[in-house]
Every structure is written in C-alpha cells, then in structure tokens.
C-alpha positions as CSV (number, residue, x, y, z in Angstrom):
1,M,-0.2,-46.9,22.6
2,P,0.3,-48.2,18.9
3,D,-2.7,-50.1,17.2
4,R,-2.5,-53.7,17.4
5,A,-3.5,-55.9,14.7
6,P,-5.1,-59.3,15.9
7,L,-2.9,-62.2,16.1
8,P,-3.1,-64.3,13.0
9,L,-4.5,-67.3,14.7
10,L,-7.2,-67.8,11.8
11,D,-4.7,-67.5,8.9
12,P,-2.6,-70.4,7.7
13,L,0.7,-70.2,9.3
14,N,3.2,-69.1,6.7
15,N,6.3,-67.1,6.9
16,D,4.4,-63.7,7.1
17,T,1.7,-64.8,9.6
18,L,4.5,-66.5,11.7
19,A,6.5,-63.2,11.8
20,R,3.3,-61.3,12.8
21,L,2.6,-63.6,15.6
22,L,6.1,-63.8,17.1
23,E,6.0,-59.8,16.6
24,A,2.9,-59.8,18.7
25,I,4.7,-61.5,21.7
26,P,6.6,-59.2,23.7
27,F,9.3,-61.7,25.1
28,A,9.7,-63.0,21.5
29,R,10.4,-59.5,20.6
30,L,12.9,-59.1,23.5
31,L,14.9,-62.3,22.3
32,G,14.6,-61.3,18.7
33,I,13.0,-64.6,17.8
34,G,12.1,-65.1,14.3
35,A,11.1,-68.4,12.3
36,T,10.5,-69.7,8.8
37,T,8.4,-72.5,7.6
38,G,9.6,-74.8,5.0
39,D,7.6,-76.4,2.2
40,D,7.0,-79.5,4.5
41,G,5.4,-77.2,7.1
42,K,8.2,-77.6,9.5
43,I,9.5,-74.6,11.4
44,V,13.0,-73.6,11.9
45,A,13.3,-70.7,14.5
46,R,16.2,-68.4,15.2
47,M,17.2,-66.5,18.0
48,P,19.9,-64.0,17.0
49,Y,22.6,-63.4,19.4
50,A,22.4,-60.2,21.6
51,D,24.5,-58.9,24.6
52,H,21.3,-59.0,26.8
53,L,20.9,-62.8,26.2
54,I,24.2,-63.4,28.0
55,G,23.8,-65.0,31.4
56,N,27.6,-65.8,32.4
57,P,29.7,-63.0,31.1
58,R,32.9,-64.9,32.2
59,L,32.4,-67.6,29.7
60,P,30.4,-65.9,27.9
61,A,27.3,-68.1,27.6
62,L,23.6,-67.6,27.0
63,H,21.3,-67.3,29.9
64,G,19.6,-70.9,30.5
65,G,16.1,-68.9,30.7
66,T,16.4,-67.5,27.2
67,I,17.3,-70.9,25.8
68,G,14.3,-72.4,27.6
69,A,11.9,-69.6,26.4
70,F,13.2,-70.2,22.8
71,L,12.7,-73.8,23.0
72,E,9.1,-73.4,24.2
73,M,8.1,-70.8,21.8
74,T,9.4,-73.0,19.0
75,A,7.3,-76.0,20.2
76,I,4.3,-73.8,20.3
77,A,4.8,-72.1,16.9
78,Q,5.2,-75.8,15.4
79,L,1.8,-76.6,17.0
80,L,0.1,-73.7,15.8
81,A,1.5,-74.5,12.2
82,D,0.0,-78.1,12.5
83,M,-3.4,-77.1,13.9
84,A,-6.4,-77.0,11.5
85,G,-8.3,-74.4,13.4
86,P,-8.0,-71.4,15.7
87,G,-6.6,-71.0,19.3
88,M,-3.4,-71.1,21.1
89,P,-1.9,-74.1,22.7
90,K,-0.9,-73.9,26.6
91,T,2.0,-75.3,28.3
92,I,1.2,-78.0,30.6
93,D,4.9,-78.8,31.5
94,I,8.1,-78.6,29.8
95,T,11.5,-80.2,30.7
96,V,14.8,-78.5,29.3
97,D,18.1,-80.6,29.1
98,Y,20.9,-78.3,28.8
99,L,23.6,-80.3,26.9
100,R,26.3,-77.6,26.4
101,S,27.0,-74.0,26.8
102,G,25.2,-71.6,24.6
103,R,28.1,-69.6,22.9
104,P,27.5,-65.9,22.0
105,R,26.2,-66.5,18.4
106,D,23.0,-67.3,16.8
107,T,20.8,-70.2,18.1
108,F,18.4,-72.2,16.0
109,A,15.7,-74.7,16.8
110,R,13.2,-77.0,15.4
111,A,10.4,-78.9,17.0
112,I,8.9,-82.5,16.3
113,V,5.3,-83.0,17.2
114,A,5.6,-86.7,18.4
115,K,1.7,-86.9,19.3
116,H,-0.9,-84.7,18.5
117,G,-4.2,-85.7,20.1
118,R,-7.6,-84.0,20.5
119,R,-6.6,-82.3,23.8
120,V,-3.0,-82.7,24.4
121,A,0.3,-82.7,22.2
122,N,3.6,-84.1,23.1
123,V,6.4,-82.1,21.4
124,R,10.2,-82.4,21.3
125,V,12.6,-79.5,20.5
126,E,16.3,-79.3,19.7
127,A,18.4,-76.2,19.8
128,W,21.8,-75.9,17.9
129,Q,24.2,-73.2,17.1
130,D,26.8,-74.1,14.5
131,D,25.8,-77.8,14.0
132,P,22.3,-79.4,14.1
133,T,23.8,-82.6,15.0
134,R,25.3,-81.2,18.0
135,P,22.3,-79.6,20.1
136,I,23.0,-77.3,23.0
137,A,19.4,-77.9,24.7
138,T,16.6,-80.2,24.0
139,A,13.2,-80.1,25.6
140,H,10.1,-82.0,25.8
141,G,6.8,-80.7,26.5
142,H,3.1,-81.3,26.7
143,F,0.7,-78.7,25.6
144,M,-3.2,-78.4,26.0
145,L,-4.6,-77.8,22.8
146,P,-7.9,-75.6,22.1
147,E,-10.9,-77.4,22.0
148,A,-12.1,-78.9,18.6
149,T,-8.8,-78.5,17.2
150,E,-7.3,-81.5,14.9
151,A,-3.9,-81.9,13.3
152,T,-3.6,-81.2,9.5
153,P,-4.0,-84.4,7.6
154,D,-0.2,-84.7,6.9
155,A,1.0,-83.8,10.3
C-alpha cells in the first residue's frame, strides 16, 4: 500500500493543497475532479469528461450521480477554503436540481456560501459545461461544520 500524506486540512487552501486534498479522496480521483482557487478565494472545480461517467449511452449523457457528487465536492471544497481552522465539513443534506442533460464534455462548478454560521453552513452550487449562464445542474446543501471553526473575515 502506498504511503499516504496527511490531508492538508491545517494548511491554507491554495491550488497545491486543494489538489492534494482532492487526490486523497478516492471518489474524487475516480471522477477526475480538479479545482483551482482564484485571488478572491473562490473555487472553480472541473470534472473532465471520461467514458465511465456516462449514464445514458443513447444520448449520451453524464450520469446524474456523478454530477451530484461533483456538486457536493465543490461545496465542501469552498467551505474548506473559507474555514479559518482545521476539520472537514459533513453533509447534512443536499438537493440537486438537474436542469439539462450533461453532455459528454468537461463540466465546471462553483459554490457560493450563502450563510456560514458557527455550526452549519448553507451552500449553493452551479455546474455548467460551455456557458456559465446555462447551468446543467444546481445544488443547495447544508453542512455541519467542525467545532470552533469560523469563516475567514472576508468570506
């Protein structure tokens, strides 16, 4: 079994630590999820197209479960970027609205933390392919935050 580096949950979430974090999550690796952080601290996630992501080969269309998982991981990554301390947010619930078929091409997502309280965060996420103004799916989720975690001052 390969040596595993600890999850970078104590480091500030920059592009390098974000890449290490996603690489440490087996399902994120299976989906091929990557992400970058901008100067504003906002994350744009990317799920590159792969044949094994297809749910309906007749259309072809991405499997809804891959899109839902991608949206959830994007929300958690944004929460990690906004948190001042270590720990991993836990999903309380998430609702996904599928707006159109995900075509066989790369998919992108970004999350907006609508409310970051002491114990619970409320996050909205949008996924798109060619045009950010035409999302293929949106999600709204609530996440339990680790104890003693506060948002960064500008979040």
